[in-house]
MARBA-875759 format. One line per 10 residues: their letters; for each residue x, y, z of N, C-alpha, C, O, CB. Coordinates in steps of 0.1 Angstrom, whole numbers, plus 2048, in hexadecimal, padded with zeros to 3 digits. Glycine has a CB too. Example, Ala and Ser with C-alpha at 12.3 -4.5 7.8 and 13.67 -1.06 7.14 Angstrom:
BEGIN
AS) 884 7C7 84E 87B 7D3 84E 884 7DF 84E 88E 7DF 855 871 7D3 85A  880 7EA 847 889 7F5 847 881 800 84F 886 80B 850 88D 7FA 839 $
//
This chain:
BEGIN
MTLVLVLGDI) 21E 8DC 11F 21B 8D7 12C 227 8DA 135 233 8DA 131 219 8C8 12C  224 8DE 142 22E 8E1 14C 22C 8D7 158 220 8D6 15D 22D 8F0 151  236 8D1 15C 236 8C8 168 23B 8CF 174 247 8D2 174 23D 8BB 165  232 8D1 17E 236 8D9 18A 236 8D0 196 22B 8CA 199 22D 8E5 18C  241 8CF 19D 241 8C8 1AA 23D 8D1 1B5 243 8DC 1B6 24F 8C2 1AD  233 8CD 1BD 22E 8D6 1C8 230 8CE 1D5 22C 8C3 1D6 21E 8D9 1C6  238 8D5 1DE 23B 8CE 1EA 23D 8D9 1F5 23D 8E5 1F2 248 8C6 1E9  23F 8D4 201 241 8DE 20C 242 8D7 219 242 8CA 21A 236 8E8 20D  243 8DF 224 244 8DB 232 24E 8CF 233 24B 8C4 238 236 8D6 237  25A 8D2 22F 265 8C8 22E 26B 8C7 23C 26D 8BB 241 26F 8CD 224 $
HIPQRAADIP) 26F 8D1 243 274 8D1 251 280 8C9 253 281 8C2 25E 269 8CD 25A  289 8C8 249 296 8C1 24C 2A0 8CA 251 2A1 8D5 24C 29B 8BA 23E  2A7 8C7 25C 2A8 8BB 264 29F 8BC 271 29F 8B2 279 2B6 8B8 268  298 8C7 273 291 8C9 280 287 8BF 283 286 8BA 28E 28B 8D6 280  27E 8BB 279 273 8B2 27C 274 8A5 274 26C 89C 276 266 8B9 279  27C 8A5 26A 27D 899 261 28C 897 25D 293 8A1 25B 274 89A 254  290 88B 25B 29E 888 257 2A1 88B 249 2AB 890 245 2A2 87A 25B  297 887 240 299 889 231 28C 887 22A 282 882 230 2A4 87E 22D  28D 889 21D 282 886 214 282 877 213 28D 871 210 283 88D 206  277 870 214 277 861 213 27E 85C 206 27C 862 1FB 269 85C 213 $
AKFRKLLVPG) 286 852 207 28D 84C 1FC 284 849 1F0 288 84B 1E4 295 840 200  278 844 1F3 26F 840 1E8 26A 84C 1E0 267 84B 1D4 263 838 1EE  26A 858 1E7 266 864 1E0 272 869 1D8 271 86E 1CC 261 86F 1EA  27E 868 1DE 28A 86D 1D7 28C 866 1C9 290 86C 1C0 297 86B 1E0  289 859 1C9 28A 851 1BD 281 856 1B2 284 855 1A6 287 842 1C0  276 85C 1B6 26C 861 1AC 270 86F 1A7 26B 873 19C 25E 861 1B2  277 876 1AE 27A 884 1AB 287 885 1A2 292 888 1A7 27C 88D 1B7  286 882 196 291 880 18D 294 88E 186 28C 894 181 28E 876 182  2A1 892 186 2A5 89E 180 2A2 89D 171 2A3 893 16A 2B4 8A0 182  29E 8A9 16B 29B 8AA 15D 28D 8A7 159 289 8A9 14D 2A4 8A1 156 $
KIDKILCTGN) 285 8A2 162 277 89F 15F 26D 8AA 163 263 8AC 15D 273 891 166  270 8B0 16E 268 8BA 174 26C 8C8 170 278 8CC 170 268 8BA 184  262 8D1 16B 265 8DE 166 267 8E8 171 26F 8F2 170 25B 8E2 15D  25F 8E7 17C 25F 8F2 186 25B 8EB 193 254 8E1 194 255 8FD 182  261 8F1 19E 25D 8ED 1AC 257 8F9 1B3 25D 904 1B3 269 8E7 1B4  24C 8F7 1B9 245 901 1C2 245 8FB 1D0 240 8F0 1D2 237 905 1BD  24B 902 1DA 24C 8FE 1E7 245 907 1F1 247 913 1F0 25B 8FC 1EC  23C 901 1F9 234 909 202 23B 90D 20F 235 912 218 228 901 206  248 90C 210 250 910 21B 254 905 225 251 8F9 223 248 91B 222  25A 90A 230 260 901 23A 26A 8F7 233 26A 8EB 237 255 8F9 241 $
LTDGATLEYL) 272 8FD 22B 27D 8F6 224 288 8F4 22F 28D 8E9 230 282 8FD 218  28A 8FE 236 293 8FF 242 2A2 8FD 241 2A9 900 24A 28E 8F6 24C  2A7 8F7 236 2B5 8F5 235 2BA 8F7 226 2B2 8F4 21D 2BA 8E8 23A  2C6 8FB 224 2CB 8FE 217 2CE 8F1 20F 2CD 8F1 203 2D8 905 218  2D1 8E6 216 2D4 8D9 20F 2C8 8D4 207 2C9 8CF 1FC 2D9 8CF 219  2BC 8D6 20D 2B0 8D1 207 2AD 8DA 1FB 2A8 8D5 1F0 2A4 8D2 211  2AF 8E7 1FC 2AE 8F0 1F0 2B7 8EC 1E5 2B3 8EC 1D9 2B0 8FF 1F5  2C3 8E9 1E8 2CC 8E4 1DD 2C8 8D7 1D7 2C9 8D5 1CB 2DB 8E3 1E3  2C2 8CE 1DF 2BD 8C2 1DA 2B2 8C5 1D0 2B1 8BF 1C5 2B8 8B9 1E5  2A9 8CE 1D4 29D 8D1 1CB 2A3 8D8 1BE 29D 8D5 1B3 294 8DB 1D2 $
RSITPDVSVV) 2AD 8E0 1BF 2B3 8E6 1B3 2BA 8DC 1AA 2BC 8DE 19E 2BD 8F1 1B7  2BD 8D0 1B0 2C3 8C5 1A7 2B8 8BF 19F 2BB 8B8 195 2CA 8BB 1B0  2AC 8C0 1A3 2A1 8BA 19C 29D 8C3 190 29B 8BF 185 294 8B8 1A5  29D 8D0 193 29A 8DB 189 2A0 8E8 18F 29E 8EB 19B 28B 8DC 185  2A6 8F0 186 2AB 8FD 18B 29F 907 18F 2A2 911 196 2B4 903 182  293 905 18A 288 90E 18C 280 90A 198 276 903 198 27F 90D 17F  286 90F 1A4 280 90C 1B1 27B 919 1B7 283 923 1B8 28A 905 1BA  26E 91A 1BB 269 925 1C2 264 921 1CF 25D 917 1D1 25D 92C 1B9  268 929 1DA 264 925 1E8 25E 931 1EE 263 93D 1EC 271 920 1EF  253 930 1F6 24E 93A 1FE 252 938 20C 255 92C 210 23E 93B 1FC $
RGEFDPREAD) 251 942 214 256 941 222 24C 93A 22B 240 93D 22C 258 94F 228  251 930 231 249 929 23C 24D 92E 249 257 935 24A 24C 919 23B  246 92B 254 249 931 261 256 92C 267 25B 932 270 23E 92E 26A  25C 921 262 268 91C 267 274 91E 25E 27F 919 260 267 90D 26A  272 925 253 27E 928 24A 286 933 24F 281 93C 255 278 92C 23C  293 932 24E 29C 93C 253 29A 949 24C 298 94A 240 2AB 938 252  29B 954 254 299 962 24E 2A3 965 243 29F 96C 239 29A 96C 259  2AF 960 244 2B9 963 23A 2B6 95C 22C 2BC 960 222 2C6 95E 23E  2AC 953 22C 2A8 94D 220 2A1 956 216 2A1 955 20A 29F 941 222  29B 961 21C 295 96C 214 28A 967 20A 28A 96C 1FF 29F 973 20D $
YPISLRTVEE) 282 95D 20E 277 958 205 26C 962 206 269 968 211 273 94A 209  264 963 1FC 258 96C 1FC 24D 966 204 24D 95A 206 254 970 1EE  244 96E 209 238 969 210 22E 961 206 228 958 20A 231 974 217  22E 966 1FA 225 960 1F0 22C 962 1E2 235 96A 1E1 217 966 1F0  227 95A 1D9 22C 95C 1CB 221 958 1C2 218 951 1C5 239 953 1C8  222 95D 1B6 219 95B 1AB 220 958 19E 22A 95F 19B 20F 967 1A9  21C 94E 197 222 94A 18A 217 947 181 20C 943 185 22C 93E 18C  21A 947 174 210 943 16A 216 938 162 221 939 15C 20C 94F 160  20F 92D 162 214 921 15B 209 91C 151 1FD 919 155 217 915 165  20B 91C 144 202 917 13A 1F4 91E 13B 1EA 918 139 200 908 13C $
GLAVGVVSGH) 1F5 92B 13E 1E8 933 13F 1E1 932 14C 1D7 939 14E 1DF 92E 135  1E6 92B 156 1E0 92B 163 1E9 933 16D 1F5 931 16E 1DF 91C 168  1E3 93C 175 1EA 943 17F 1EA 93A 18B 1E0 936 190 1E3 951 182  1F6 938 190 1F8 92F 19C 1FF 938 1A7 209 93E 1A5 201 923 198  1F9 938 1B3 1FE 93F 1BF 203 935 1C9 1FE 929 1C9 1F4 948 1C5  20D 939 1D1 212 930 1DB 214 938 1E8 219 943 1E8 220 92A 1D7  20F 933 1F3 210 938 200 213 92D 20A 20F 921 208 203 940 205  21A 930 215 21C 926 21F 20F 922 226 20C 916 228 226 92A 229  207 92B 22A 1FB 929 231 1FB 92B 240 1F1 92C 246 1F7 91B 22E  207 92C 246 208 92E 254 202 93B 259 1FF 93C 265 216 92D 258 $
FMVPASGDVD) 201 945 251 1FC 952 255 1ED 953 252 1E7 95E 255 203 95D 24E  1E6 949 24E 1D8 94A 24B 1D0 94C 257 1D2 946 262 1D3 93D 243  1C6 954 256 1BD 957 262 1AF 953 25D 1AB 957 253 1BD 966 266  1A8 94B 264 1AB 947 272 1B5 93B 274 1BA 939 27F 19E 943 279  1B8 933 269 1C1 928 26B 1C6 923 25E 1C0 925 254 1BA 91D 273  1D1 91C 25F 1D7 916 253 1CD 90C 24D 1C6 905 254 1E4 90E 256  1CB 90C 240 1C2 903 239 1B3 908 239 1AB 901 234 1C2 8F6 240  1B0 914 23F 1A2 919 23F 19E 91C 231 1A5 924 22A 1A1 925 249  193 916 22C 18E 918 21F 18C 926 21B 190 92B 210 182 90F 21C  185 92E 224 182 93C 221 18F 944 220 190 94D 218 178 942 22B $
ALAAAARQLD) 198 942 229 1A5 949 229 1AD 946 21C 1B3 94F 217 1AD 946 236  1AD 93A 218 1B4 936 20C 1AE 93C 200 1B4 941 1F7 1B5 927 20B  1A0 93C 200 199 942 1F4 19C 951 1F3 19E 957 1E9 18A 940 1F6  19D 958 1FF 1A1 966 1FF 1AF 968 1FA 1B1 972 1F3 19F 96C 20D  1B8 960 1FE 1C6 961 1F9 1C7 95E 1EA 1CE 965 1E3 1CF 956 200  1BF 955 1E5 1BF 952 1D6 1B9 95F 1CF 1BE 962 1C4 1B6 946 1D3  1AF 965 1D4 1A9 971 1CE 1B4 97D 1CF 1B6 984 1C5 19C 976 1D5  1BA 97E 1DA 1C4 989 1DC 1D0 987 1D2 1D5 991 1CC 1C9 989 1EA  1D4 97B 1D0 1DF 978 1C7 1DA 977 1B8 1E2 977 1AF 1E6 96B 1CA  1CD 977 1B6 1C7 976 1A9 1CC 969 1A2 1D2 96A 197 1C9 982 1A1 $
VDVLVTGSTH) 1CA 95E 1A8 1CF 951 1A2 1C3 947 1A0 1B9 948 1A7 1D9 94B 1AB  1C6 93E 197 1BC 933 194 1BF 927 19D 1B6 920 1A0 1BE 92F 185  1CC 926 1A1 1D0 91B 1A9 1D8 921 1B5 1E1 929 1B3 1D9 911 1A1  1D4 91C 1C1 1DC 920 1CD 1E2 914 1D4 1DB 90B 1D7 1D3 928 1D7  1EF 915 1D5 1F7 90A 1DC 1FA 90F 1EA 1FF 91A 1EB 204 906 1D4  1F7 907 1F4 1F9 90B 201 1FF 900 20A 1FE 8F4 206 1EC 911 208  204 903 215 20A 8F9 21E 206 8FB 22C 1FC 901 230 219 8F8 21C  20F 8F7 235 20F 8F9 244 207 8EF 24B 209 8EE 257 20A 907 246  1FE 8E8 245 1F6 8DE 24D 1FC 8D0 24D 1F8 8C8 255 1E8 8DD 247  206 8CE 244 20C 8C0 243 202 8B6 23F 205 8AA 241 212 8BD 251 $
RFEAYEEQGR) 1F7 8BA 238 1ED 8B0 234 1E9 8B4 226 1E6 8BF 222 1E0 8B1 23D  1E9 8A9 21D 1E6 8AC 20F 1D7 8AF 20E 1CE 8A9 215 1E9 89F 207  1D4 8B9 205 1C6 8BC 202 1C6 8C2 1F4 1D0 8C8 1EF 1C0 8C7 20C  1BB 8BF 1EC 1B9 8C5 1DF 1AA 8C6 1DD 1A3 8BC 1DF 1C0 8BD 1D4  1A6 8D2 1D9 198 8D4 1D7 195 8E0 1CE 19E 8E9 1CD 190 8D5 1E5  189 8E1 1C9 185 8EC 1C1 17B 8F4 1C9 172 8EF 1CF 17F 8E8 1B3  17D 902 1C9 175 90A 1D1 174 918 1CA 17E 91D 1C6 17A 90C 1E0  168 91C 1C8 165 929 1C1 16D 92A 1B3 172 935 1B0 16A 935 1CA  16D 91F 1AC 173 91F 19F 182 91E 19F 188 91F 194 16F 92B 197  188 91D 1AB 197 91C 1AC 19B 90E 1B1 193 907 1B7 19C 928 1B5 $
FFVNPGSITG) 1A7 90B 1AF 1AD 8FE 1B3 1B6 900 1BF 1BF 909 1BD 1B4 8F6 1A7  1B5 8F9 1CA 1BD 8FB 1D6 1C4 8EE 1D8 1BE 8E3 1D8 1B5 8FF 1E2  1D2 8EF 1DA 1DA 8E3 1DC 1E3 8E5 1E8 1EA 8F0 1E9 1E2 8E0 1CF  1E3 8DC 1F1 1EC 8DC 1FC 1F4 8CE 1FB 1EE 8C4 1FD 1E5 8DD 20B  201 8CF 1F8 208 8C2 1F5 20B 8BA 202 210 8AF 201 215 8C5 1EE  208 8C0 20D 20C 8B9 21A 21B 8BA 21C 221 8C4 217 208 8AA 219  220 8B1 224 22F 8B1 227 236 8A6 220 232 89A 222 231 8B0 237  23F 8A9 217 246 89F 210 24E 896 219 250 88A 215 250 8A5 206  252 89A 225 259 892 22E 250 88B 238 255 882 23F 264 89A 235  244 88F 239 23B 88A 244 23F 890 251 23D 88A 25C 23C 87B 244 $
ALSPLEQDPI) 244 89C 251 249 8A3 25D 23E 8A4 267 232 8A7 264 24F 8B0 25A  241 8A3 274 238 8A4 27F 232 8B2 27F 239 8BC 27B 23E 8A0 28C  226 8B3 284 21F 8C0 284 215 8C0 28F 20E 8B6 292 219 8C4 277  213 8CB 297 208 8CC 2A0 1FA 8CB 29A 1F1 8C7 2A1 209 8D8 2A9  1FA 8CE 28D 1ED 8CE 286 1E9 8C0 280 1DE 8BD 27E 1ED 8D8 27A  1F3 8B8 27F 1F1 8AA 279 1F9 8A0 281 206 8A0 280 1F5 8AA 269  1F3 898 289 1F9 88F 292 201 884 28B 20B 880 290 1F0 88A 29C  1FC 87F 280 202 874 279 203 877 26A 1FC 871 262 1FA 867 27B  20C 881 266 20C 885 258 211 87A 24F 21A 873 252 215 892 257  20B 87A 243 20F 871 239 218 878 22F 213 882 229 202 86A 232 $
PSFVLMEIKP) 224 874 22D 22D 87B 223 225 87C 215 220 872 210 23A 874 221  226 888 20F 21F 88A 203 225 896 1FB 22B 89F 200 210 88C 205  223 895 1EE 226 8A0 1E5 21D 89F 1D9 216 895 1D7 235 8A1 1E1  21D 8AA 1D0 214 8AA 1C5 21C 8AD 1B8 224 8B6 1B9 208 8B4 1C7  219 8A6 1AD 21F 8AA 1A0 213 8AF 198 209 8A8 196 226 89E 199  214 8BC 194 209 8C2 18C 20E 8C3 17E 218 8C9 17A 205 8D0 191  206 8BC 175 208 8BD 167 1FF 8C8 162 1F3 8C6 161 205 8AF 15F  205 8D3 15F 1FD 8DF 15A 1FD 8DF 14B 207 8E0 145 202 8EC 160  1F1 8DE 145 1EF 8DD 137 1EA 8EA 131 1E3 8F1 138 1E6 8D1 133  1ED 8EC 124 1E7 8F8 11E 1D8 8F6 11E 1D3 8EB 11D 1EC 8F9 10F $
GAEIVAYVYQ) 1D1 901 11F 1C2 900 120 1BE 901 12E 1B2 8FE 131 1BD 8F4 119  1C7 905 137 1C3 907 145 1BE 8FB 14C 1B4 8FB 152 1B9 912 146  1C6 8F0 14A 1C2 8E3 150 1CE 8DD 158 1DA 8DF 154 1BE 8D9 145  1CA 8D7 163 1D4 8D1 16C 1D1 8C2 16E 1C5 8BF 171 1D6 8D9 179  1DB 8BA 16D 1D9 8AC 172 1E3 8AB 17E 1F0 8AC 17C 1DC 8A1 167  1DE 8AA 18A 1E7 8A9 196 1E8 89B 19A 1DE 894 19C 1E1 8B2 1A1  1F5 897 19C 1F8 889 1A1 1FC 88B 1B0 206 892 1B2 202 882 199  1F5 885 1B9 1F8 885 1C7 200 879 1CB 1FB 86E 1C9 1EB 887 1D0  20C 87B 1D1 214 870 1D5 214 870 1E4 217 879 1EB 223 871 1D0  210 864 1EA 210 863 1F8 217 856 1FC 216 84C 1F5 201 863 1FE $
LDNDEVIVDR) 21E 856 207 226 84B 20C 21E 845 218 21F 84B 223 235 84E 20F  217 83B 216 20F 835 220 214 827 223 213 81E 21A 200 835 21D  218 824 22F 21D 817 233 229 812 229 229 807 225 212 80C 233  232 81C 226 23D 819 21E 239 816 20F 242 811 208 246 80F 224  22D 819 20B 229 817 1FE 225 824 1F8 21D 82C 1FE 21D 80D 1FD  22A 827 1EB 226 833 1E5 219 831 1DE 217 829 1D5 231 838 1DA  20F 83A 1E1 202 83A 1DC 200 846 1D3 203 851 1D8 1F7 838 1E7  1FB 845 1C7 1F9 850 1BE 1EB 852 1BB 1E4 848 1B6 202 84F 1B1  1E5 85E 1BD 1D8 861 1B9 1D8 86C 1AE 1E2 874 1AD 1CF 865 1C5  1CE 86D 1A6 1CD 877 19B 1C1 880 19E 1B6 87B 1A1 1CC 870 18D $
IEYKKDGC) 1C3 88D 19C 1B8 897 19D 1B9 8A0 191 1C4 8A4 18D 1B9 89F 1AB  1AE 8A4 18C 1AE 8AD 180 1A7 8BA 183 19D 8BA 18B 1A7 8A6 174  1AB 8C5 17D 1A5 8D2 17F 1A6 8D9 171 1B0 8D8 16A 1AC 8DA 18A  19B 8DF 16D 19B 8E7 161 194 8F4 165 189 8F4 16B 193 8E0 156  19B 8FF 162 196 90C 164 188 90E 15D 187 90B 151 1A0 917 160  17E 914 165 171 917 15F 173 920 153 17B 929 153 168 91D 169  16B 91E 149 16B 926 13D 176 924 133 177 92B 129 16C 934 141  17E 919 135 189 916 12C 186 90A 124 18E 905 11C 196 915 133 $
//
């Protein structure tokens, strides 16, 4: 089993002061195997914090990440037999979060799971036999696309046999709410 922290749209210090303290308490070093970030990390101190949780941190370029960060536009990894792709989502046509554009990106990357960001809103759904996850904004950073963003992130427990149990953490009215979503690749 591989435990993957999925987060993004952090925007520290431009749009948010910090990751909420209640979330930081949950992100314990040595428990998480890998971090996938959908971009808009925007500062080096946050990257170092993520590396203190686990050294295996992968980040794709968000529209507000500095050019010198040299993050790729997309990435693909294989975890426990599942191909997982990550994109920021800001370059999607016709718009960030568009289901057809995300499905096309998943086909292009040839992945079973596509992680995307840019909308600052959590979403998870199955479409065309693939699993799509948008962790939202871990800081609840302001966005023109989401007027009242709820801070959120996802922990994906990827199991052998092409199965995912995703735990969605949301901070609503200063209370951490956790939901569980399951995905199993067709034919496995």
